[in-house]
C-alpha positions, 0 to 999 in steps of 0.5 A: 504917756501914762505908764503903770509899773508893777514890782514886788519891791520899790526903793525906799519902801522895800528892797532886797536888791537892784530891782527895787533901785531900778524900778524907783529910778525908772519911775522917777525918770519918767515923771521928770520927763513929763510923763505920768508914772504910777507904781503898784507894789505890796504894803509890806510890814513897816512901810506905813509907819515910815511914810506917814504921808500915805493915805488910804484910797477909796478902793476895795479889791475883792478878787477870785483866787482859785475857789476863794475870794481875797480882799485888800485895800489900797493906799497911795503916796505922792512921791513927786509931780507925776509919780504916785505909788500904790500899795496893795494892803493885804495883811495876811500876805504882806505883813510879814517879817520878810519879803519873799522868805524868812530864816532862808526859807521861801514862804510856802504861799508865794504863788498865792501872794504874787498871783494875787498881786498880779490880779490887783495890777490888772484890776487897777489897769482896767478900772482906774479913772487914770488909764495907763497907755502901757503896763510895765511889769518887772520879774516873775512876781508880776509876770502873769499880768500880761496873760491876765490882761489877755484873758480880760480882752477875751472876756470883753475888755475891748482894748487893754493896754499893751504890756512890757515885761522886764527880766531882771534875772532869768534864774528866778522864774516863779516856778510852782506846782501845777495846782497853783495854776488854778489860783490864776482862774485862767482857762486851761488853754493858757497852761501849755508848752507855749504859755505858763506850763513848764515841765508840768509846773506853773512858771510865772516868768515863762507866762510873761515871756509868752504873753507880753507885747515886748520883753526887755532885760537890763543890759544888751549883752544879757539880752543876747546871753539868755537866748543861749542854752548856757544862760537861758535857764531852760527858756532859751527856746521860747526867748529865741522864738520871741527874739524880735520882741526882745531888747536889752537896755542897760540900767541907769543909776540914780545919781541923786542917791549915789553920788560923792558930793551931796551924800549924808551917808559918807564920812566926807564928801569928795569929787573928781577934782577934790579927791582928798575926801576919798582917803578920809572915807578909806581910813574911817572905813578901816577904823569902822571895821576894826582893820589896821588904819593904813592908806598904803594898804589896798582895800577891796570890798564887796556888797552882794547877795551870797549866792552862787550867781555872784561868784562867791565860790571863786571869790573865796578861793581867790581871797584865800590865796591873795590875802597873803599879800598886802591887802584888806577885804570888807564884805556887806551881804547875806545869803547862803549859810555855807558862803557865810561860813566861808567868809567867817573862816577868812576872818578867823584866818586873816583877822587883821585883813578881813572884816564882814557884816552880814545883812544889808545897811544902806549907809554902810553900802555907800561907805564901802563904795566910797572907802574902798580902792577896788570893788569885786564883782566876779559874777558867774552871770550878771544881767546888769549889776548896779554896784559896778556903776556905783563904784565907778562914780565913787572912784572905786575901781571895779574888778568884774567878770566879763559877763552881762551888764558888767561887760557892757559897763566897764572898760578894761585896759586891753580894750582901751588903755586911754579910757579904761575904767576897771579890770575885767577877766573872762574865765570863771575860776579862782585863778583868773580872779586872783590874776585880776586882783594881782593886776589891781595891786600893780595898779595901786602901786602906780599912782598916776595910772590909778589916778587916771583910771579913777578919773575915767571911772568918775566921769563915766555917765550911766544916768537915767536921761538916756535910759529912760528914752530907750524905755519910752521908745519901747513903750511907743513901739508896743502901743504901735504894735497893739494899735496896728 
């Protein structure tokens, strides 16, 4: 099949979270299976300099955006056999210090930027000599593509390709003032309660849910959760009406990137049969963060956006209680200034037990995954999560709240003591998380049990081989829908 994917970020070219990892891994897995995958994404600042093999395409965008026309150029990079990345080069929109925001403030013209990107995707889908069998869009930034393709059909494009929308996080919907709808150049009939309109506002993700042929999300449990009022973020009614077209597919992990045996980021490599290197990574990580170097002290870690979704509030509360015991904690992440202050306060209160780095560092992320004994993910909700899967492969026991993909990917002792890979808790409270941390401390002091849990974790397989076949089934299903 020919699959055209569209995403506002793709690793290693741009990344703010798991979306970039997932799109890159899915595209690579499709190509590895013998399909033709092409990804459309913006040309953000610095990409061209880091990837000099990119070449300019003889292609020129001149597209309407409300009452004006916007121009852009196209660049491409061949990544692997069967995999090409297209970069939309529109400097005034994408040549900026940040991707979506700067100094914790979203760009005021994000509607304009990503409506234009969506129009570029549609233009490529229609006019490329290479014709896609399916267009697969990811999250709100390109969720208008299905509606725009539907209008292209109304205007005379006889048989546009079917569309798949993947929702990576329903909480981020791309909601803008009503006037932003004019930028789409869609007829007013698309701006209604069953389409792009949401309480008088433009909702890009809602438009995608309304017009895509198939909707997927990134874990089976999250697919069920988002049809409920608790997790539906105001769109649960529409999702229930489209439930027969909704599927949950657990994300895979790119083990070429996230592994412990051939990994230049690690202080020392190791494997499930040769675990000595994990201890080295722990001691070096403690040294890097300026913590007391002690293999006998349990080391907990978190790599996360510091947002309410991620359970930061209950984590701060649980750590304030549990750091009085024998344990250490390291953090890599950034986000809410209030939450950043919370972790700084912990550093001041427990200077020999807590260390933080604000921002993102790919090498340090690998080192935290490898060097820690336990990984904390107490999310309020979690569509899929990837860090718990990375932790499993690194033999770092995840402590997760039983929600979304966290529940789908971690096995607790209460579920199956023989196959347990981590620790789960249910109630969204600091007290429940503290209790889970206490369980981890007990586990740490029982070496045979810890070794068995690590072994189970490292044998857990979330590779893309199975995941990609699930997506291919979805692609075949939607081509059958549109051809029938």
